[in-house]
N, C-alpha and C positions, 0 to 999 in steps of 0.2 A: 272293506268296504270300496263300493265303484267308486275309480278315481275321475270318472268322468263326472258320474251324478257329484262329487265333492266339490267339484270346482264349478259346477256352473252356474251359481250365483256370484262366483268373483267374475266369470265373463261377465253376466248381465250388469252389472256393478261397472266395469271396465268400460262396455261399450254405451252405456247410458250416460255416463259422467264426458266421455269423448264426444257424445253430441255436439256438444257447445264448442270443440275444440274443430269442427267440421266448419261452423259459423264464422271461426276465427280465419280459418284458410281460407273462406270466401271473401273475407276482408283481404286478403292477401294478394287474392286473384281479380277482386273486385277492378282495380286502376288498370290493369291491361286492356280489356275493352272500352271501359269507361272514358277512359283520357280521349279516347278517338272521338269520342261524342263531344266532351266537353271542351277539346281542341279545336273543335270545326266552326265553321263562321255562323253553325246553325246552334251554338251553344246553348241550352237553355238557361243558364244563368244571367242573373241581370249586370253581371259586369262584363258580359262576354265571354269570347275562350278564354282557358288558363294560359296563363307565360309557362316560360320554362322554368323560373322560379317557384312558380304557386305550385307547378306540377311536383316538384323537388319537393317541397313541404308539405304538401298532400300526402305522397307517400311515406316520406321518412317519420313524422308525427307517428306514425303505427308504433315504431320503435321507442318513441320517447314515452306514449301511453304505455307499451310493454314494461317499461322500465319502472313506472309508477306504481303501475298493477300487480307486477311483481312484489313489490317490496308492500303495500298495502294489503294485498291478500294472504301472502304469507303471515303477516302479522296478524291478520285477524284468522287465520287458521290456527293458529297457537292459543287464541283466545276464546274462539267460540267451536271450532273443532274445523275437521277437513270438510267435511260434507256438509255444513251450515256457509263455511265460505264460499265453497264452490256453488250453492245455491245463488249467492247476492252477486257470481260472475254474471248471472244472468241479465241483471241490471243494466250495464253500461253495455253489453252485448245488444241487448235488445234497444236501447236508446239511441245508440249508435245507427243502426240499422233504419230508424222511423227519421233520423235526422237527416238523412241523406237525401230522400224525395223532397224534402223541404227546404233544402240549401239554397241560398240565392247568391252566396257567393263564396270565394276560396275560403273564407275564415269559416263560414258555417261548415262546410266540407271538413276542413282541419279539426274543429270541433268534435265533429262526428265521427272521423278517424281516431281522434285522439280515446274516445270514449271505446271504440272496437280495439286498439291497442290496451286500454287497461284492462278488457276482457281476457286478451290474449297473453298478458303478463300471469292473470289468474290462473289461467290453462297451462301454461309451461312451468309455473312454480308451485302450484298444488296438486295436479292431476298425478306427478310422478310421486311426489309424497304419499296420497293416497293408495295408488294402486300397489306401490311397493310394502305400505303396511297392511294390506289386507292378502295380498297372493300368497300362496305357496311356494314355495321355493321352485317346483316344478312348471309352473306358469307364469312366474314373477316376469322371465323377461318377454313371452308374448303379449302378456299385458302392459308390458312397459311402451312397446315399440307401437301398440294400439295408437299415441297422440298424435306422432307424426303422420302414421297411415292415414289418420282420418282427417288430421289438417290439409293433407296434400290431396286427401279428396274432395275437400272443401274449395280449395286451388281448382281444380279440374271442374267443378260444379258451377264456381263462378266464370269459369273461361267458358264453358257450354251455355250458361244462361245468357251471358253477355254476346254471344253467337246470335242469339234467336230475338233477345229483348233491351229494351233499352236501360241506361243505367238506373233509373228511377224502380223500373219493374222488377228489377235484378234484386235491390234492397229489398222491396217488400216481400219477395219471396223467399229470400235468405233470412228475413225476421222471424217468419215461422219456424226455423230451426229451434229460435230459442225457446219458445212456448213449448215445442216439442220435448226440449231437453229437461225442463221443468217438470213437465209431466211424467215424465219417465224417472227421472234421476230423485224426484222426491219421496220415494217409498224407500231408498236404501239407507241402511244406518251408519252411523259413524265408524269410524277402523276402530278394532278390538285396541291397539296400542293407543293411541290418543285416549281412549277411556280409560284403560289401565293408568296411564300415567296422570289421569286426573283423581285418579284412587274410585273409580265409578265401577268396580269390580264385577258387580252384578252384570250392568249394562254390558261390561266388557266381555263375560262370558257369553250372554246372548246374541251380541255382534260376531264373536268367534264361531260360535255354533251355526248363525245365518250363513256367513260367508263357507264355511265349510260343509253346509247343507246335514248338519246331525242335530237338529235341534230337541227329537223326540227321544234320543238315546241317553241314558243317565252317565254321568261322568266315570263309573267305574269301569263300562262295557266299551269305551272308547281304547282307540290304537295307543300305543305307546306314544307315538310322537305328537298325538292331539292330546294326551294326558301331559305331555311335555309341554305344549303351547298353553294348555289353561295354567298349569303351574307359572308358568313366567307373567302371565297376567295377574297371578295372585300373587306374585313376588312384591310388590311394590305398595303392599296394604298396610298401613300404620296405624296405630292407636288413634282412636278418636280424639283424643284430645290434646295429640300434637297438631300445629297449625303451621308448618313450617311447610312451605313450598319447595320441594327439592326437586320439581322439574324446572325450576328458572335456569336458564342458561347463563352461566358467568365466562370471565376469563379463563377461569381456572381449568374449565372444561378443552380450551384448543390448546392448554400446554402439552398435553400428551404428543409425544412422537406420533405414535399409528392416525391422531386426529390432523396433525397438521402434515402429514404425508397423503392422507386421502385428501385434505384440502388441495395439495397440490397438485395431485391426479386428477382433480375433479376440474380444476382450474386449465391445466394441460388440455383435456379432451373438448372442453368448450374454445379454446383459444385454436383447436384442429379444426374445428367444427365450423368457424369465420373464416380461419386463415387460409383455408382452402378456397375460400372466394366462390364457391358453387352458388349462394344467396347472393352474392353481389353479382356475378354474372348473368344471373338471370335477368337482370335489366337490360340485358343486351341480344337478347334472345332475337329481337326482331332484325337487329342488324345484322347478328350472326347467319341469320338465314337469307336474308337481302343481299350481303357480299359474298355467298355463296352462289348467287345466279337464281336462288330459288324463285320461283313465281307463287309460291303459296302466300295469301293475304296473312296479316300479324295475326288475326285472330284465331287461323287454321293451326298456324305456326304456335301459337300459345297453347292450343289444345293437344296438339301432337306431346309438345313439352309435359303438359299438365299429365297426361296418361303415360309416359314414361316414367316420371317422378313417382306417381301411383304402383305403377307396377314393380320398379325396383324397392318402395317400401314395406309392399308385400310380400315380396321376395323375402326381405330381412325377417317378416313375422315367421315364415317357414323356417328358417335356417337358425337363427336365433339362440334355439334349445337344441338344435344339433350340432353345429358349427361351432358356437359360441360367440361370445362378443369381442374378445380378442382379434381371433380369426377374421370377423367379419371385419373390423376396425382398421385392419392390415391392409386385406383385400382391398377396400373401398380406396383406402391412401393410396395405395401404390397404383389403382387403376385410374383415381383421379389425376395424380401425376403425370403419367403417361400420356392421358387424355391430353391433359394442358401442353404437354412439349409437341405434340402434334398439332396442337392449333396454334400456336405461338410459331411453328416451323413455317407453316402453311401461310401467316401473316405476312411474316417477316420475308418470304419470298415474292409477295405480292409489294410489299414496300420496295424490292432489290428490281422490280417490274420483269420478274420471271412470268413467263406465260404459264399460267396455272387454270386455263379455262377445263382441262380433261380433269383436273381434280378439286375442282369447287366441291363437290358434294362430301369430301374431308371434313371440313371443318364442323358441319352440319353432324356426319357421322362422330366424330369425335366429340363434338359437344351433347350429344344426345346420349351417347355410352358415359362420358363423366356424370350426366344427372343419373342415370341409372344406377351408376356404380354407389356415386355418392348416397342417393336415396338406402341403398343396399346397407351403408355403418355409417358413414362419417357425419351425415346429416339426422340419423335416426336414432343410434346407440349412445352417444353421448349423455343424455337425459334419464336413460336407463342406468347408465353406467354409475351417475354421481348420486344415484338415488339408493343404489347398492352399499357402496364403498363407505358413505358416511354413517358414523355412530348414531343411534336412533335418537339421542339426546338432543345432538346438535343438528339434525338432519334439516329443520326448519330453518334455521337461522342460516346454516352454511349454504343450502340451496337458495335461499334468498339473495346472498352476498354474492354467490355466483351467477345467478341467472342475472342480477342486476349488471355483473360486468360483459356478460352474453348480449344483453340488450345496447348496452352501450358500444359495442364493439359494431355489432349489426348497423347501427345506426351511422359511425363512425365509416362504415364500409361504403355504404351507399352515398356518402356525401362525396369520400374520396375517389372514389371510381373514376368520377369524369375527367379530376385533375391527374391523376396518373395517367389515364389516356391520352390526355392533351400532352402531358411530359414525355412519355416514353412509348404512344402507339401501344394498339392493342398488343402486338406481340410481347411488348415488354411488360405490360401490366400483366398478360397470362403466365408470362415465364417467372414473375415475381411471385404469385400464388404458386404456381408447381414448386416453387424454392419452398416456398412455407409449407406445402402440404407434405413433400418430403422431410422435411425437420420432424413434421407431426407424425409421421409414419415410424421415424426412428424413436421419439418420444415414446409412442404405442408401444412400440418393441420391446423396450429397456423397461418402462415403470407400469404401465398397466396392468393391473393382473387380472387372470379370466376369473369370472365370477357364475359362469355357466352351472346350474344345480346345485349352488352352494349356499347353507344357511349364512345369514347376515354376521352371525358370531365368527363363523369359520372364514368369511372373507376378511371380517375385521381384525382375527388373529394371525392372517396370514400377510397382513400389511408388512 
């Protein structure tokens, strides 16, 4: 069987479901240029320009919405299915974009951004689950990295649109993404694994045949590997008179040593994702470019940063099935740490009043490299890794818990960065993140398993 033909529908499903993550990426990038307009004396808001507190609330409420959306849509994914849950993500995504042009005060913007965060919580909670359950082992890594790649594309799209249009027009254009998403993703079937867990074995086999592009071939003519997949789907079959829901998650499911280890590893890689500080330091993009003596306007600087992130996450999709997850995570962590040490050193020399005029390009170069190498691994792969190492039965519940912690950490980082900068200065803040990144590199080297090309069963057996 042609391997390229067998994965065609898997690629289509992964691309279509990630259209909505482009929309969420645009939510993340929208404040960059929009705040310039909303903070000005000509602000279109009836209450006048946004205050610094308003800006912080409008920016950080996205994380609060992500926390709520993560819990709700993962719960919904277990109740009505991964596909149906992702279709419902379109509702807050669309309403949030429509609400932005009609906002008349900061509270309206906060409400609209909260809705966008709800959609983001659904994306980062359910999409890794959806792709892990439909993908073959050979393409699971590539499909798993599409989430961050498309999100970064959305960020860059918002930066570019914000350069040419006002904040309301950007929102109207971005709202079209959600409509396109529903039109494309509507025709995708549910994941075979979820259908099998609900004992819909005939539908599960049909879905597996669709995603493996083998719908017209009888079971006896299939390869040994595909017959094994079909057998696994049929395994949960029960007698018709049994009405016990053995798919329900209980505390006993978390008692197994390997399950607990998987949870610890998952928590560790997500803490590395936020502890490296790259997401938080993005808020300092304009300041870092400005202090370096750059004459580029903030909107152009943001576009450059968006391009760097997009290229890094794209390279990650190319290398994830070649170099492996663990190698990319380690290279990314070490690269981030070195970049931050260079940035902290330059900032400290300025504090000591050394003449650094000939080297003011250094922090821009280090910051740019940091974002590139972060997108290559530490900002991209943790979501793939946790979907691979968690046992299928508890995967949805465990991802809900882990992603909730991630959203809390990201919200905390956004709020704490100004306080750390005031107390320690930029050099101290960046050095703190460098220390956390170094600790993360050691954790990855010691505890995180390599999952490239391995079946879920082999990964769990090796924990």
